[in-house]
N, C-alpha and C positions, 0 to 999 in steps of 0.2 A: 661875042663876049671877050675874046682875047684882046681885041682892039681896045675896048674900054678899060680892061684891066691894065694894059700897058699905058694907055693915055692918062689914066687917073692914078697911077702907082704912087705918085708923090702925095696923094690926098688920103691915104689910108694906111693903117698899120697891120690890119688883118682883113682877110677876105673869107667869106663863106661861099664856096662854089657848089652850085646845085646841079652837078653833072659828074658822072663817073667815067666819062669818055676819055680814053687813053690819049686822044689827040691833044688834050689840054696839058699833058705832062710837061712838055718843054717850057711853057709859060709859067706853070706852077713852080718848077725848079728855079727858073729865073727870079721869080718874085721872092721865093724863100731865100735865095742867095742875096737878095737886096734887103733882107731883114724882115720880110713880111710873114706874119703867121697865116698859115693856110689851113682851113677846115673844109672838108668835103662832106656834103650831105647828099646821099644818093641811095639808090636801091642796091643793096649788097650783091645779089646774084648777077646784076647787070653792070656792076662796076668793074672796070679794068683792073686786073691783078696788080699792074704796075702802079696804078693810082693808090690802091689800098696800101701797098708796100711803102710807097713814098710818104704818104701822110701819117701812116701808122695809127697811133691812138687819136689822131685828129680826124678820123673817119667816123661818120655817123650814118647808120643805116636807117632809111625811111621806114622800113618794115618793123624794125625793132622799136623805133620811136612811136610808130602808130600803135603798136600793141601796148606800150607803156602808157601812152596818153589816152587810150580808149576809155570812153566814159560809158557807164552803164545807163540804160534808159530807166526812168522812174516808172514805177508800176502804179 
């Protein structure tokens, strides 16, 4: 994923990253320094603290969204 983010960096203004792995932090910092908006969508408890701190309000928790979007079955 990091390879394609770097390879395609001139072709996007924002990226939605579907991982909370702390190993992605250096590339996310680089992209943000290049003016890219970064949004991270991951499972809250499994997301690296450094990632959450870095993206701040641009972090979206899968579990929170799952509960918000949950549809009730028709009876």
